[in-house]
LUMMAR-412916 format. One record per residue (C-alpha): residue number from 1; residue in one letter; x, y negated, z. Coordinates in steps of 0.001 Angstrom, whole numbers, plus 500000, padded with zeros to 6 digits. Example, Ala and Ser with C-alpha at 12.3 -4.5 7.8 and 13.67 -1.06 7.14 Angstrom:
<rs>
nr = 1 rest = a u = 512300 v = 504500 w = 507800
nr = 2 rest = s u = 513670 v = 501060 w = 507140
</rs>
This chain:
<rs>
nr = 1 rest = m u = 501285 v = 481556 w = 480823
nr = 2 rest = n u = 500355 v = 480676 w = 477195
nr = 3 rest = r u = 498499 v = 483803 w = 476155
nr = 4 rest = s u = 498100 v = 483059 w = 472465
nr = 5 rest = r u = 501801 v = 482264 w = 472088
nr = 6 rest = i u = 502869 v = 485472 w = 473844
nr = 7 rest = h u = 500385 v = 487537 w = 471815
nr = 8 rest = s u = 501771 v = 486067 w = 468589
nr = 9 rest = e u = 505341 v = 486749 w = 469731
nr = 10 rest = i u = 504598 v = 490380 w = 470520
nr = 11 rest = f u = 502756 v = 491326 w = 467353
nr = 12 rest = s u = 504599 v = 489110 w = 464862
nr = 13 rest = n u = 508200 v = 488702 w = 465959
nr = 14 rest = c u = 509128 v = 491773 w = 467975
nr = 15 rest = d u = 510805 v = 494961 w = 466791
nr = 16 rest = t u = 508762 v = 497955 w = 465755
nr = 17 rest = k u = 509176 v = 499890 w = 469022
nr = 18 rest = t u = 508174 v = 496919 w = 471174
nr = 19 rest = s u = 505123 v = 496118 w = 469097
nr = 20 rest = g u = 504176 v = 499810 w = 468946
nr = 21 rest = i u = 504222 v = 500202 w = 472718
nr = 22 rest = a u = 502432 v = 496889 w = 473086
nr = 23 rest = m u = 499689 v = 498187 w = 470804
nr = 24 rest = k u = 499374 v = 501338 w = 472929
nr = 25 rest = i u = 498867 v = 499192 w = 476019
nr = 26 rest = e u = 496430 v = 496924 w = 474194
nr = 27 rest = t u = 494296 v = 499863 w = 473065
nr = 28 rest = g u = 494289 v = 501598 w = 476444
nr = 29 rest = m u = 496584 v = 504500 w = 475588
nr = 30 rest = r u = 498641 v = 506064 w = 478384
nr = 31 rest = l u = 502357 v = 505291 w = 478657
nr = 32 rest = s u = 504878 v = 508112 w = 478935
nr = 33 rest = a u = 507808 v = 507891 w = 481338
nr = 34 rest = d u = 510162 v = 506940 w = 478489
nr = 35 rest = e u = 507792 v = 504266 w = 477220
nr = 36 rest = a u = 507351 v = 502853 w = 480711
nr = 37 rest = l u = 511127 v = 502674 w = 481114
nr = 38 rest = f u = 511374 v = 500829 w = 477802
nr = 39 rest = v u = 508751 v = 498359 w = 479040
nr = 40 rest = y u = 510677 v = 497862 w = 482268
nr = 41 rest = h u = 513937 v = 497052 w = 480506
nr = 42 rest = g u = 512714 v = 495708 w = 477173
nr = 43 rest = f u = 509671 v = 493547 w = 477891
nr = 44 rest = s u = 510224 v = 490037 w = 479160
nr = 45 rest = l u = 508570 v = 489108 w = 482445
nr = 46 rest = g u = 506071 v = 487033 w = 480500
nr = 47 rest = m u = 505196 v = 489944 w = 478226
nr = 48 rest = i u = 504729 v = 492523 w = 480947
nr = 49 rest = g u = 502724 v = 490045 w = 482999
nr = 50 rest = y u = 500561 v = 489195 w = 480010
nr = 51 rest = f u = 499566 v = 492792 w = 479382
nr = 52 rest = a u = 499068 v = 493611 w = 483054
nr = 53 rest = l u = 496770 v = 490637 w = 483528
nr = 54 rest = r u = 494793 v = 491604 w = 480428
nr = 55 rest = l u = 494285 v = 495119 w = 481774
nr = 56 rest = k u = 493290 v = 493790 w = 485165
nr = 57 rest = e u = 490782 v = 491350 w = 483686
nr = 58 rest = k u = 489296 v = 493979 w = 481364
nr = 59 rest = r u = 488420 v = 495985 w = 484474
nr = 60 rest = w u = 487694 v = 493364 w = 487116
nr = 61 rest = g u = 487421 v = 490015 w = 485357
nr = 62 rest = k u = 488474 v = 487167 w = 487619
nr = 63 rest = q u = 487618 v = 489051 w = 490807
nr = 64 rest = v u = 490209 v = 489416 w = 493565
nr = 65 rest = f u = 489162 v = 491673 w = 496415
nr = 66 rest = y u = 489791 v = 491270 w = 500152
nr = 67 rest = n u = 488389 v = 492527 w = 503422
nr = 68 rest = r u = 488224 v = 491418 w = 507043
nr = 69 rest = n u = 490523 v = 493809 w = 508847
nr = 70 rest = l u = 492481 v = 494399 w = 512008
nr = 71 rest = h u = 495630 v = 496487 w = 512396
nr = 72 rest = i u = 496173 v = 498562 w = 515518
nr = 73 rest = e u = 499791 v = 499722 w = 515788
nr = 74 rest = l u = 499476 v = 502103 w = 518703
nr = 75 rest = s u = 503206 v = 502438 w = 519274
nr = 76 rest = n u = 506571 v = 501790 w = 517668
nr = 77 rest = v u = 508211 v = 504670 w = 519559
nr = 78 rest = c u = 509094 v = 507191 w = 516872
nr = 79 rest = e u = 510983 v = 510466 w = 516709
nr = 80 rest = n u = 512227 v = 509724 w = 513183
nr = 81 rest = s u = 514998 v = 507246 w = 512448
nr = 82 rest = c u = 514542 v = 506185 w = 508813
nr = 83 rest = s u = 517386 v = 503954 w = 507663
nr = 84 rest = f u = 515086 v = 501308 w = 506168
nr = 85 rest = c u = 512825 v = 500988 w = 509223
nr = 86 rest = s u = 512929 v = 497850 w = 511371
nr = 87 rest = f u = 509835 v = 498834 w = 513373
nr = 88 rest = r u = 511046 v = 501879 w = 515303
nr = 89 rest = r u = 512207 v = 501640 w = 518894
nr = 90 rest = q u = 513213 v = 504257 w = 521446
nr = 91 rest = l u = 511192 v = 504779 w = 524575
nr = 92 rest = g u = 512458 v = 502371 w = 527218
nr = 93 rest = d u = 513696 v = 499714 w = 524770
nr = 94 rest = a u = 512647 v = 496186 w = 525606
nr = 95 rest = e u = 510667 v = 495899 w = 522352
nr = 96 rest = a u = 509007 v = 499326 w = 522587
nr = 97 rest = w u = 505279 v = 499588 w = 523203
nr = 98 rest = e u = 502586 v = 502206 w = 523693
nr = 99 rest = l u = 498940 v = 501166 w = 523701
nr = 100 rest = g u = 496342 v = 503006 w = 525713
nr = 101 rest = k u = 492707 v = 503481 w = 524837
nr = 102 rest = a u = 491542 v = 500528 w = 526936
nr = 103 rest = e u = 494039 v = 498183 w = 525251
nr = 104 rest = v u = 492878 v = 499300 w = 521819
nr = 105 rest = m u = 489252 v = 498692 w = 522718
nr = 106 rest = d u = 490106 v = 495257 w = 524099
nr = 107 rest = r u = 491902 v = 494278 w = 520897
nr = 108 rest = i u = 488982 v = 495331 w = 518744
nr = 109 rest = a u = 486496 v = 493549 w = 520999
nr = 110 rest = e u = 488587 v = 490373 w = 520821
nr = 111 rest = r u = 488478 v = 490308 w = 516989
nr = 112 rest = y u = 485051 v = 491809 w = 516392
nr = 113 rest = a u = 483244 v = 488461 w = 516472
nr = 114 rest = s u = 485322 v = 487284 w = 513506
nr = 115 rest = g u = 483416 v = 489737 w = 511318
nr = 116 rest = i u = 485991 v = 492490 w = 510853
nr = 117 rest = t u = 484753 v = 495531 w = 508953
nr = 118 rest = e u = 487880 v = 497704 w = 509223
nr = 119 rest = v u = 490317 v = 498788 w = 511892
nr = 120 rest = h u = 493564 v = 500154 w = 510459
nr = 121 rest = v u = 495280 v = 502509 w = 512931
nr = 122 rest = v u = 498857 v = 503774 w = 512716
nr = 123 rest = g u = 501163 v = 504817 w = 515486
nr = 124 rest = a u = 504574 v = 506201 w = 514472
nr = 125 rest = l u = 505603 v = 509725 w = 515532
nr = 126 rest = n u = 505212 v = 509449 w = 519275
nr = 127 rest = p u = 505011 v = 512799 w = 521128
nr = 128 rest = r u = 503166 v = 511168 w = 524048
nr = 129 rest = y u = 499984 v = 510921 w = 521956
nr = 130 rest = s u = 497979 v = 514072 w = 521268
nr = 131 rest = l u = 495314 v = 514984 w = 518749
nr = 132 rest = d u = 492817 v = 514968 w = 521638
nr = 133 rest = f u = 493771 v = 511356 w = 522424
nr = 134 rest = y u = 493122 v = 510290 w = 518821
nr = 135 rest = v u = 489835 v = 512163 w = 518633
nr = 136 rest = d u = 488611 v = 510546 w = 521847
nr = 137 rest = l u = 489762 v = 507111 w = 520658
nr = 138 rest = f u = 487985 v = 507378 w = 517307
nr = 139 rest = r u = 484785 v = 508697 w = 518839
nr = 140 rest = t u = 484773 v = 505857 w = 521344
nr = 141 rest = i u = 485289 v = 503246 w = 518623
nr = 142 rest = r u = 482509 v = 504759 w = 516541
nr = 143 rest = l u = 480148 v = 504880 w = 519526
nr = 144 rest = r u = 480676 v = 501204 w = 520358
nr = 145 rest = w u = 481002 v = 499822 w = 516818
nr = 146 rest = p u = 479387 v = 502374 w = 514480
nr = 147 rest = e u = 479640 v = 500054 w = 511464
nr = 148 rest = l u = 483436 v = 499675 w = 511729
nr = 149 rest = h u = 485452 v = 501677 w = 509216
nr = 150 rest = i u = 488475 v = 503478 w = 510693
nr = 151 rest = k u = 491376 v = 503760 w = 508260
nr = 152 rest = a u = 494066 v = 505744 w = 509997
nr = 153 rest = f u = 497347 v = 507632 w = 509863
nr = 154 rest = t u = 499782 v = 508150 w = 507051
nr = 155 rest = a u = 500387 v = 511617 w = 505641
nr = 156 rest = v u = 503595 v = 511702 w = 507702
nr = 157 rest = e u = 501647 v = 511069 w = 510905
nr = 158 rest = i u = 498984 v = 513621 w = 509989
nr = 159 rest = e u = 501675 v = 516256 w = 509440
nr = 160 rest = y u = 503247 v = 515400 w = 512822
nr = 161 rest = i u = 499939 v = 515428 w = 514704
nr = 162 rest = a u = 499017 v = 518773 w = 513125
nr = 163 rest = r u = 502378 v = 520338 w = 513966
nr = 164 rest = n u = 502142 v = 519237 w = 517595
nr = 165 rest = a u = 498602 v = 520628 w = 517792
nr = 166 rest = a u = 499713 v = 523905 w = 516134
nr = 167 rest = i u = 497121 v = 523623 w = 513365
nr = 168 rest = t u = 497265 v = 523095 w = 509610
nr = 169 rest = t u = 497237 v = 519620 w = 508120
nr = 170 rest = a u = 493923 v = 520447 w = 506408
nr = 171 rest = a u = 492383 v = 521363 w = 509776
nr = 172 rest = c u = 493815 v = 518195 w = 511347
nr = 173 rest = i u = 492292 v = 516049 w = 508611
nr = 174 rest = a u = 488888 v = 517672 w = 509146
nr = 175 rest = i u = 489026 v = 517113 w = 512922
nr = 176 rest = l u = 490018 v = 513450 w = 512524
nr = 177 rest = r u = 487364 v = 512946 w = 509832
nr = 178 rest = d u = 484679 v = 514391 w = 512068
nr = 179 rest = a u = 485833 v = 512125 w = 514908
nr = 180 rest = g u = 485390 v = 509036 w = 512729
nr = 181 rest = m u = 488386 v = 508604 w = 510430
nr = 182 rest = g u = 486893 v = 507149 w = 507257
nr = 183 rest = s u = 489920 v = 506865 w = 504972
nr = 184 rest = v u = 493704 v = 507124 w = 505022
nr = 185 rest = p u = 496393 v = 504523 w = 504249
nr = 186 rest = g u = 499177 v = 505317 w = 501823
nr = 187 rest = g u = 502332 v = 504850 w = 503881
nr = 188 rest = g u = 505164 v = 507323 w = 504162
nr = 189 rest = a u = 505513 v = 507949 w = 500432
nr = 190 rest = e u = 508657 v = 505782 w = 500297
nr = 191 rest = i u = 510290 v = 507054 w = 497091
nr = 192 rest = f u = 509694 v = 510595 w = 495849
nr = 193 rest = a u = 513183 v = 511164 w = 494352
nr = 194 rest = d u = 514700 v = 513874 w = 496541
nr = 195 rest = g u = 518276 v = 512588 w = 496529
nr = 196 rest = i u = 517258 v = 509057 w = 497484
nr = 197 rest = r u = 514789 v = 510343 w = 500056
nr = 198 rest = q u = 517507 v = 512380 w = 501739
nr = 199 rest = k u = 519590 v = 509235 w = 502154
nr = 200 rest = l u = 516726 v = 507040 w = 503372
nr = 201 rest = c u = 514588 v = 509322 w = 505511
nr = 202 rest = p u = 515885 v = 512903 w = 505721
nr = 203 rest = e u = 513664 v = 513697 w = 508735
nr = 204 rest = k u = 510488 v = 512593 w = 506990
nr = 205 rest = t u = 508076 v = 514883 w = 505208
nr = 206 rest = s u = 509035 v = 515809 w = 501656
nr = 207 rest = a u = 507513 v = 514258 w = 498565
nr = 208 rest = e u = 505767 v = 517559 w = 497841
nr = 209 rest = s u = 504210 v = 517619 w = 501299
nr = 210 rest = w u = 503085 v = 513985 w = 501038
nr = 211 rest = l u = 501311 v = 514755 w = 497774
nr = 212 rest = r u = 499843 v = 517987 w = 499165
nr = 213 rest = i u = 498454 v = 516230 w = 502246
nr = 214 rest = h u = 496799 v = 513558 w = 500110
nr = 215 rest = r u = 495294 v = 516306 w = 497976
nr = 216 rest = e u = 493885 v = 517793 w = 501196
nr = 217 rest = i u = 492582 v = 514359 w = 502232
nr = 218 rest = h u = 490746 v = 514062 w = 498930
nr = 219 rest = d u = 489490 v = 517648 w = 499153
nr = 220 rest = a u = 488042 v = 516746 w = 502562
nr = 221 rest = g u = 485911 v = 514061 w = 500904
nr = 222 rest = l u = 488039 v = 511116 w = 502029
nr = 223 rest = k u = 489669 v = 508399 w = 499980
nr = 224 rest = s u = 493222 v = 507250 w = 500519
nr = 225 rest = n u = 495667 v = 504633 w = 499306
nr = 226 rest = c u = 499124 v = 505286 w = 497915
nr = 227 rest = t u = 502393 v = 503386 w = 498128
nr = 228 rest = m u = 505993 v = 503200 w = 497013
nr = 229 rest = l u = 508915 v = 501565 w = 498798
nr = 230 rest = y u = 511034 v = 499737 w = 496214
nr = 231 rest = g u = 514036 v = 497438 w = 496158
nr = 232 rest = h u = 516619 v = 499544 w = 498018
nr = 233 rest = i u = 518865 v = 502188 w = 496411
nr = 234 rest = e u = 516370 v = 503641 w = 493939
nr = 235 rest = t u = 516611 v = 503272 w = 490155
nr = 236 rest = p u = 513937 v = 502114 w = 487683
nr = 237 rest = e u = 513624 v = 505772 w = 486624
nr = 238 rest = d u = 512904 v = 506732 w = 490248
nr = 239 rest = r u = 510143 v = 504130 w = 490429
nr = 240 rest = i u = 508535 v = 505269 w = 487205
nr = 241 rest = n u = 508679 v = 508965 w = 488130
nr = 242 rest = h u = 507080 v = 508105 w = 491481
nr = 243 rest = l u = 504238 v = 506247 w = 489765
nr = 244 rest = i u = 503648 v = 509092 w = 487331
nr = 245 rest = a u = 503492 v = 511621 w = 490200
nr = 246 rest = l u = 500755 v = 509471 w = 491754
nr = 247 rest = r u = 498988 v = 509208 w = 488400
nr = 248 rest = n u = 499092 v = 512994 w = 488009
nr = 249 rest = l u = 497524 v = 513576 w = 491425
nr = 250 rest = q u = 494865 v = 510981 w = 490674
nr = 251 rest = d u = 494050 v = 512853 w = 487455
nr = 252 rest = e u = 493487 v = 515921 w = 489610
nr = 253 rest = t u = 491530 v = 514494 w = 492548
nr = 254 rest = g u = 490396 v = 510928 w = 491793
nr = 255 rest = g u = 490903 v = 510191 w = 495467
nr = 256 rest = f u = 493193 v = 507156 w = 495477
nr = 257 rest = n u = 491507 v = 503802 w = 496020
nr = 258 rest = c u = 494490 v = 501525 w = 495652
nr = 259 rest = f u = 498232 v = 501426 w = 495016
nr = 260 rest = i u = 500464 v = 499183 w = 497130
nr = 261 rest = p u = 504069 v = 498522 w = 496096
nr = 262 rest = l u = 505974 v = 497878 w = 499326
nr = 263 rest = k u = 509131 v = 495799 w = 499154
nr = 264 rest = y u = 512177 v = 496821 w = 501185
nr = 265 rest = k u = 513061 v = 494117 w = 503725
nr = 266 rest = k u = 516560 v = 494244 w = 505107
nr = 267 rest = a u = 516438 v = 492613 w = 508555
nr = 268 rest = s u = 517093 v = 494714 w = 511651
nr = 269 rest = n u = 517563 v = 498126 w = 510050
nr = 270 rest = i u = 520617 v = 500261 w = 509513
nr = 271 rest = l u = 520275 v = 500374 w = 505718
nr = 272 rest = n u = 520803 v = 496595 w = 505699
nr = 273 rest = l u = 521563 v = 496104 w = 502018
nr = 274 rest = i u = 523381 v = 492931 w = 501016
nr = 275 rest = s u = 520310 v = 491388 w = 499438
nr = 276 rest = e u = 516653 v = 492010 w = 498728
nr = 277 rest = v u = 515326 v = 492100 w = 495181
nr = 278 rest = p u = 514294 v = 488663 w = 493863
nr = 279 rest = q u = 510749 v = 487467 w = 493328
nr = 280 rest = h u = 510733 v = 488231 w = 489601
nr = 281 rest = e u = 511331 v = 491904 w = 490455
nr = 282 rest = d u = 508273 v = 491866 w = 492735
nr = 283 rest = l u = 506189 v = 490520 w = 489854
nr = 284 rest = r u = 507589 v = 493091 w = 487424
nr = 285 rest = m u = 506831 v = 495886 w = 489916
nr = 286 rest = i u = 503207 v = 494784 w = 490273
nr = 287 rest = a u = 502784 v = 494544 w = 486501
nr = 288 rest = l u = 504454 v = 497893 w = 485816
nr = 289 rest = s u = 502170 v = 499530 w = 488372
nr = 290 rest = r u = 499125 v = 498183 w = 486567
nr = 291 rest = l u = 500391 v = 499449 w = 483203
nr = 292 rest = i u = 501277 v = 502978 w = 484374
nr = 293 rest = l u = 498483 v = 503655 w = 486884
nr = 294 rest = d u = 495653 v = 503542 w = 484389
nr = 295 rest = n u = 493491 v = 505785 w = 486595
nr = 296 rest = i u = 493890 v = 503928 w = 489920
nr = 297 rest = g u = 491534 v = 500991 w = 489945
nr = 298 rest = h u = 493196 v = 498637 w = 492373
nr = 299 rest = i u = 496710 v = 497230 w = 492718
nr = 300 rest = k u = 497386 v = 495387 w = 495970
nr = 301 rest = a u = 499515 v = 492295 w = 496501
nr = 302 rest = y u = 500251 v = 492825 w = 500189
nr = 303 rest = w u = 500776 v = 489284 w = 501399
nr = 304 rest = p u = 502165 v = 490038 w = 504911
nr = 305 rest = m u = 505092 v = 491694 w = 503122
nr = 306 rest = l u = 505525 v = 489443 w = 500076
nr = 307 rest = g u = 504516 v = 486152 w = 501667
nr = 308 rest = k u = 501360 v = 484313 w = 500683
nr = 309 rest = n u = 502875 v = 482349 w = 497792
nr = 310 rest = t u = 504436 v = 485346 w = 496039
nr = 311 rest = a u = 501319 v = 487446 w = 496633
nr = 312 rest = l u = 499180 v = 484771 w = 494995
nr = 313 rest = l u = 501550 v = 484734 w = 492024
nr = 314 rest = c u = 501128 v = 488522 w = 491762
nr = 315 rest = l u = 497461 v = 487942 w = 490906
nr = 316 rest = h u = 498689 v = 486650 w = 487535
nr = 317 rest = f u = 500684 v = 489879 w = 487004
nr = 318 rest = g u = 497920 v = 492441 w = 487402
nr = 319 rest = a u = 497166 v = 492627 w = 491143
nr = 320 rest = d u = 493458 v = 492519 w = 491938
nr = 321 rest = d u = 493473 v = 493192 w = 495692
nr = 322 rest = f u = 494782 v = 490866 w = 498392
nr = 323 rest = d u = 494337 v = 493154 w = 501412
nr = 324 rest = g u = 492636 v = 491260 w = 504210
nr = 325 rest = t u = 492613 v = 488689 w = 506935
nr = 326 rest = i u = 494932 v = 490789 w = 509202
nr = 327 rest = s u = 494355 v = 488481 w = 512226
nr = 328 rest = n u = 498052 v = 488457 w = 513219
nr = 329 rest = s u = 497772 v = 492128 w = 514117
nr = 330 rest = t u = 500669 v = 493813 w = 512301
nr = 331 rest = r u = 504379 v = 493644 w = 513100
nr = 332 rest = i u = 505809 v = 496257 w = 510736
nr = 333 rest = y u = 507004 v = 493702 w = 508203
nr = 334 rest = s u = 507503 v = 490737 w = 510505
nr = 335 rest = m u = 510049 v = 492824 w = 512444
nr = 336 rest = a u = 511838 v = 493439 w = 509127
nr = 337 rest = g u = 512204 v = 489728 w = 508440
nr = 338 rest = a u = 509155 v = 489055 w = 506277
nr = 339 rest = e u = 508255 v = 485449 w = 505564
nr = 340 rest = e u = 504930 v = 485899 w = 507358
nr = 341 rest = q u = 506034 v = 486250 w = 510967
nr = 342 rest = h u = 502493 v = 485837 w = 512304
nr = 343 rest = p u = 500341 v = 487175 w = 509459
nr = 344 rest = d u = 496919 v = 485609 w = 509650
nr = 345 rest = y u = 494521 v = 484426 w = 506942
nr = 346 rest = t u = 491010 v = 483285 w = 507702
nr = 347 rest = a u = 488485 v = 484346 w = 505099
nr = 348 rest = e u = 487949 v = 480691 w = 504217
nr = 349 rest = e u = 491682 v = 480065 w = 503727
nr = 350 rest = l u = 492055 v = 483200 w = 501646
nr = 351 rest = k u = 489114 v = 482361 w = 499397
nr = 352 rest = a u = 490386 v = 478815 w = 498859
nr = 353 rest = a u = 493899 v = 480036 w = 497986
nr = 354 rest = v u = 492601 v = 482607 w = 495513
nr = 355 rest = s u = 490263 v = 480035 w = 493946
nr = 356 rest = h u = 493162 v = 477627 w = 493509
nr = 357 rest = e u = 494858 v = 480280 w = 491345
nr = 358 rest = g u = 491807 v = 480463 w = 489074
nr = 359 rest = f u = 490322 v = 483677 w = 490488
nr = 360 rest = i u = 487213 v = 484516 w = 492508
nr = 361 rest = a u = 487671 v = 486059 w = 495950
nr = 362 rest = v u = 485181 v = 488871 w = 496549
nr = 363 rest = e u = 484756 v = 490489 w = 499948
nr = 364 rest = r u = 484803 v = 494285 w = 499903
nr = 365 rest = d u = 484565 v = 497089 w = 502402
nr = 366 rest = s u = 487325 v = 499647 w = 503006
nr = 367 rest = l u = 486121 v = 501833 w = 500116
nr = 368 rest = f u = 486079 v = 498880 w = 497696
nr = 369 rest = n u = 482345 v = 498402 w = 497656
nr = 370 rest = v u = 481438 v = 494733 w = 497237
nr = 371 rest = l u = 479772 v = 493240 w = 500301
</rs>
């Protein structure tokens, strides 16, 4: 990307509205929803990438963050049946699984020597697991590996666990925190637009509840991530409104660590759209996220979803976080047809790939402190 040529094009040859919005971005002023929509439709991919990379480098320089992590997907047996989900199975299906405490401990022990610093726990909405089970599991992990950070449960799962335990979500968060939950992932947000949400996941918690639960997470002294599922039946306006809702909550609480745009993958789910959005739309989504979310420090290029090559390209469009080594421990996206069917990246491979793109890979912990 020829930066000087693009800069000259923007401020010399573009129309007044384009150059005016470009100047707002350049000087760090916040974009409105209408301005963001204009950027989405009116800025070339090169232009939006140029500005997103500039914003990223103003904050983080050439640094690209990663951690050494392990995913524990306790079960794929789920009471909900979201139309975009390729992960869910019914109890008794050949591909269904339910992990017990001993199996979880064995999986962590197997990967611990590789230097993992985080265990990421999710488990669908499975009524055969109780809050007491999770509390015992977290306490046992913390007793054996006190330095491991436990990142666990989406807002949707927290709401489900709380309902089954007949307590409030705020009380559930406090109990899980005291048992060892150190932060919360951002899944379950999908898209906040009510009409689209009703078509995709009518059984799932509402957008208002998702935002409320993350407010409670932050009020409990915990950090969380946030997400958006894009590339299905939503509109650009839906995406922008979703991002602004996240920005508004971040203004209020400051509790989001990172935003992760999650691409809809069509394999093996009943939504099964004709095609997935092309790579240039992934890059535009990353860049737009960086431009709108001025108060969320990190934008993740989630390589198990995007594939390693596209995720590396996203680093040139404003992404500064590359997630982690994963250790072939997640199946959520591989079951949906992702390019990475056995997602695994050694720290050495990851650092070399990031370096090849002209960036510096920096190891972080789960709260984005540099190690």
